[in-house]
N, C-alpha and C positions, 0 to 999 in steps of 0.2 A: 760456760754460761748458758743456761735453757734458751729455748729456741722464743718462750716466751719475751726474753729478754734479751734485746737483740742489743746491741755493741751500740754507744751515741755517736761512735765517729761515723757509721749509716747515713745520720743524719745530717753531719757537716755542711753540704752542699746545697741543702733546703732553702728557699728564699722566697718572704713575699714579700712585696711592696707595702708598708700602713699606707691606709686612705683613710682619714678622719673624715668626720661624719660631715664636716664644712667640705670639705674637698667634693663629696658626692652631690651635694646641695649646689655647689658652683657647675661641676661636671651636666647636672638636669640642666640648671637655669641656660650656662653656657648651649646646651644640645637645642632648649625651647627657644633661645633667642636667634639662634644659625638656621633652625627649622623654619622660621617663621610662626612660631606659637606665640611669641611673643614680640610680636611688629614693633618698628622703634616708634619710641614717643609713650608706650607702655609704662605708666605705675607700678612700680617693682613694693608693694605691701608689705612692710617685714609682719605685720600681724597675720596676711591673708596666706602672706607666703610659709610661715612657721604652723598653722592649721594645718593646709593642705599636703608640707611635706611632713608633717610631725616630727617637728624637731622646734627647739626653741630660738627665741626669738636673738638671742645674742647669736647663735650659728649663723640664722639669715642676715643678720646684719653684719658680722663679720664676710659672709659667703657676697654679699651686694660690695661689701668693700675689693674682693676681691677683683670683680665684674668692672667695676670705677679703674680699677688699677689697670684694667687689661682692653681700656677702654673700649666696653660693650654697653657701659652703663655713665649716665650722669648726674652727680649731686644738683638738684635746680631748689635753689632758695626756696624757701616755704613752701616748696612743694614734694619731700624726698627725693628717694631715686628712681629713675625712670629709666628703659634703655636709651640708648642715644638713640637720639633723633637723625637722620639722615639730609643734611643741609644742602643742595644743589650747588650753588654757588662755591661752597667749600670743598665739594667733591672735583667744582672744574677747577678750582686754584689747585688743589692738589694734585690734581692730573698733570697738570702744568710742571707742578714741582719736581714731580715724581717723572715726567720725559727728561728733564734736563739733566738729575742723574742720574739715570738711568743710560739713557745715551752716553754722557760721559764715562760710562761703565764698560757698554760695548765697544766705544772706541778705543781704549786700551787692551783690549784682547788681546793684538799680538806683543805687548811690551807687559802684558800682567803677569804674574808668580804663576807657576805650576799650583802649587795648593785653593789661589784663587779663581784657577779655570776646573780646578779637579770640583770645587764646590758648584760651581756652575752645573756639572754633568751629572754630580751626586743627586741635587736639588732635581733634575729631572729626572732621575732615572725614580725618585722619590715619588713624586707624582707619577709617574706613569703608574708604580705600586697600589698606590692610595687607588687611585682612579681604578685598578682591575678588581679593588676590592670591595666594593658597593661599603664604601667608608663615609661617615657622617659629611656634614653638610661643612661642619668643622674645622675636619681633618681637612677633606679637600680645598676649602678655600685657603688654611693653612700651608698646606701643598703646595698651592700655586703662588702665592705671596711668597713664598719662599724660593723659590727662581726668581722672582724677580729682585728678592734682597742678594740673591748670588750676584745677578748682575750691578747692583749697584758696590756689591764688596768687589766689584773689577777695578773701582775707583782706590782701594785699600788705603782708603781715606778711613778712621774712625769717624770723625766727624759727619762724612756726608753718609757715611751708613748709618749710622745713628738719626739722622734725618730723613732718611728713607725707613727706617721703621716707626719713626712717628709719623709718617706720611700713609705709610699700609693700615696703621692704627686708624686712622680716620677713613679708611672705607672699605674697610673689610667686611663689615655688612650691608655696604651696595654691592659689593663683588660676592657675596653670597646668593644674596637675593637673586642679582641675573643669573647666578649658576644653580641657582636651584629650580628656576623657571626655566631653564634649556636643558639642564640634564645634558651638555656636551663634553662631559671631562674628557671624552677620549677622543675628541676633538681637540680641546685645549691642547692635552698631552700633541698630539703632531703636529699642531703649529708650533709649539713651543719646542718639540725635535727639531722640528725645521731649520727652525732659528738658529741655533744650535750649530746643526750641521753648516749651515753659512761660515759660522764662526771657523769651523774646523776647519774650511775649502779656504782658510783665510781668504773668504768672499765679503770683508766687514763692512762694503756702503753697503752692499743688499741685504745684511745681516738688517744696517742702522734705516733701511729705508721699510725692512718687516717691521722690525719691533714699532718705529712711530706709528706705522699702519696698525698694530697690533694694540697700542696706548689709546692710538685715537679711538678706534672701536670699541674697547670697555669704556671708555669714557662714555661714549653717545650711548651706549647698553645699560651702564649705570644711571646715565643721568634719564635714559626712557624708562628705566623700571620708576623711576618718581613722576614719570608724568611730565618730565622737561627735557628741553630738546634745546640746542646752541643754535645761537644765531650764523649765520657768514662770517662777523668779527669776530665774533669768541672764537668760531674753530679755528681760524686764523693765527688766534695766539696760542691755542694750544700744543 
């Protein structure tokens, strides 16, 4: 066989991930939403987006459907699609609900299965890695929420985990806004690492107090980014 005609077996391990035009449009719109270029409530017009991105309207329509499925956009009757608007009352309610689920998970750390605990450790390691690579806002938010999903996973209840995932979908834009403003991913990694260290040391009560403080602070920060502050009565119920 000549050098100009190599054995095809030399190519057997070459692989690429196929990416459709729709995927690229979704990725770009997701980036713009998380980076704040398309703020909450922004209309997502098919014609204008198709012209701007130089793609067909059907491609944009499919991409918008994906954003709606991810909880990043909403279909509004008689108005079309828009970036999901942030509702302070909803964020407060989500804060209360996620606290119940995550606290229930954390308190099960001593009796949780090793795979469930390993998921928490792995999520922390991934958050640290992502924070150290100059990742996008979307990637940082996903890695951040993955730790909390892993804490909810300590309940080892598929129903509670599904509920937690729904809650995180509702707040991820608000969390991204706060993280974007503060740019403190390193501090967040350190905070979560301290929480896991307390769990590993068997100091579950201290870890629970730290988690409650973290969640209360996160809720206040998200509401603050919307110009909304809890009253003392509201805070006592969170």
